[in-house]
C-alpha positions in Angstrom: 29.3 -13.1 141.3 25.8 -12.4 142.5 22.8 -14.0 140.8 21.1 -12.0 138.2 17.4 -11.2 137.7 14.8 -9.0 139.3 14.3 -11.3 142.3 18.0 -11.1 143.1 18.5 -7.4 142.5 20.7 -6.0 145.2 18.5 -3.6 147.1 20.3 -0.6 148.5 18.2 1.0 151.2 20.0 4.2 150.8 16.7 6.1 151.2 16.3 4.7 154.7 16.7 7.6 157.1 18.6 7.0 160.3 16.4 7.4 163.4 19.4 7.8 165.7 18.7 4.5 167.5 20.5 1.4 166.1 17.7 -0.9 167.2 15.1 1.2 165.4 17.3 1.4 162.3 17.6 -2.4 162.3 13.8 -2.8 162.7 13.3 -0.3 159.9 15.7 -2.1 157.7 14.1 -5.5 158.2 10.6 -4.0 157.7 11.8 -2.4 154.4 13.2 -5.8 153.3 9.9 -7.5 154.2 7.7 -4.8 152.4 9.7 -4.7 149.2 7.8 -7.4 147.4 4.5 -5.7 148.4 5.9 -2.4 146.9 6.5 -4.3 143.7 3.0 -5.7 143.8 1.4 -2.3 144.4 3.5 -0.6 141.7 2.5 -3.2 139.2 -1.2 -3.6 140.2 -2.1 0.1 140.6 0.4 1.9 138.4 1.4 -0.8 135.8 5.0 0.4 136.3 7.4 -1.8 138.3 10.0 1.0 138.5 7.5 3.0 140.6 8.1 0.6 143.4 11.3 2.5 144.3 9.4 5.8 144.7 6.7 4.0 146.7 9.3 2.5 149.0 11.0 5.8 149.4 7.8 7.3 150.6 7.0 4.4 152.9 10.4 4.3 154.5 10.3 8.0 155.2 6.9 7.6 156.8 8.0 4.6 158.9 11.2 6.4 159.9 9.1 9.3 161.3 6.9 6.7 163.1 10.1 5.0 164.6 11.3 8.4 165.8 8.0 8.9 167.7 7.7 5.3 168.8 11.2 3.8 169.3 9.8 0.6 170.9 7.5 -0.3 167.9 7.4 -3.9 166.9 8.7 -5.1 163.6 5.3 -6.4 162.6 3.8 -3.0 163.3 6.4 -1.3 161.0 5.7 -3.8 158.3 2.0 -3.3 158.5 2.4 0.5 158.5 4.7 0.3 155.4 2.3 -1.9 153.5 -0.6 0.5 154.3 1.4 3.5 153.2 2.5 1.7 150.0 -1.0 0.8 149.1 -2.4 4.2 149.9 0.4 6.0 147.9 0.0 3.7 144.9 -3.8 4.4 144.9 -3.2 8.1 145.1 -0.8 8.0 142.2 -3.1 5.8 140.2 -6.0 8.2 140.8 -3.9 11.1 139.4 -3.1 9.1 136.3 -6.7 8.2 135.9 -7.8 11.8 136.0 -5.1 12.7 133.5 -5.9 10.0 131.0 -9.6 10.8 131.0 -9.0 14.3 129.4 -8.2 15.6 126.1 -7.6 13.3 123.2 -8.6 14.3 119.8 -12.0 12.8 120.5 -12.9 16.3 121.6 -12.9 17.4 118.0 -14.9 14.3 116.9 -18.3 15.7 117.8 -17.7 18.5 115.3 -17.6 16.4 112.3 -19.3 13.1 113.1 -21.5 11.7 110.4 -19.7 13.5 107.6 -17.7 11.7 104.9 -14.1 11.0 105.7 -12.6 13.3 103.2 -14.7 16.2 104.5 -13.6 15.4 108.0 -10.0 15.4 107.0 -10.3 18.8 105.3 -12.1 20.3 108.2 -9.6 18.9 110.7 -6.8 20.3 108.6 -8.5 23.7 108.5 -9.0 23.8 112.2 -5.5 22.6 112.8 -4.1 25.4 110.7 -6.1 28.0 112.7 -4.4 26.8 116.0 -1.4 28.6 117.4 2.0 26.8 117.0 1.9 25.9 120.7 -1.5 24.2 120.3 -0.4 22.5 117.0 2.6 21.0 118.8 0.3 19.8 121.6 -2.1 18.2 119.1 0.8 16.5 117.3 2.2 15.1 120.5 -1.3 13.9 121.7 -1.8 12.3 118.2 1.5 10.4 118.8 0.1 9.1 122.1 2.0 11.3 124.6 0.3 12.0 128.0 -0.2 15.6 129.2 2.6 15.1 131.7 5.0 13.9 129.0 4.1 16.9 126.8 4.5 19.3 129.8 7.9 17.8 130.6 9.1 18.3 127.0 7.8 21.9 127.0 9.2 22.6 130.5 5.8 23.5 132.0 3.3 22.1 134.4 0.9 19.6 132.8 -2.2 21.4 134.0 -1.0 24.6 132.5 -0.5 22.9 129.1 -3.8 21.2 129.2 -5.7 24.4 130.2 -4.0 26.5 127.6 -4.8 23.9 124.9 -8.5 23.7 125.8 -8.8 27.4 126.2 -7.5 27.9 122.7 -9.7 25.1 121.3 -12.7 26.7 122.9 -11.8 30.1 121.5 -11.4 28.6 118.1 -14.8 27.0 118.3 -16.4 30.2 119.5 -14.8 32.2 116.7 -16.0 29.7 114.1 -19.6 29.8 115.4 -19.5 33.7 115.4 -18.2 34.1 111.9 -20.7 31.7 110.4 -17.9 29.3 109.4 -19.8 26.5 111.2 -17.7 23.3 110.9 -20.9 21.2 110.6 
């Protein structure tokens, strides 16, 4: 019976593509084994998600496999360094995407409308504005209130996250414009 725990997890390198050369495949396999702990480190450091290490390794092994095809006599150290570089770069790219996503669109967008007013009035106004939103926007507001990210909401709705975010903000902007035109200023 094999030992248990995350350090002893049996790693199946099923994503490792064959280069056609057994020696290159062997070098690729050993480089993947050596870079695995670095993939875990990058996934945890940049993405705060240890399971993302598998996706990072998939990307790095595909990149290194293409490199091995072009340079069949590459040293193992060169492959390891290449994989680590690809892991770090990919983790930073994914973290930057998440950072851009998290910086948009919480209910703080509505906060500037009723800041400084008593709490009861704020709740009444928020309820009135919520009632004027479409059912789609109301479902987005509910999910954002529960802490879902734009990507999670989009996955639940079966749409792209940028489409959901843009549609929500477009409707919110239209609501604010209509309120200011009709004289129903929320302030």
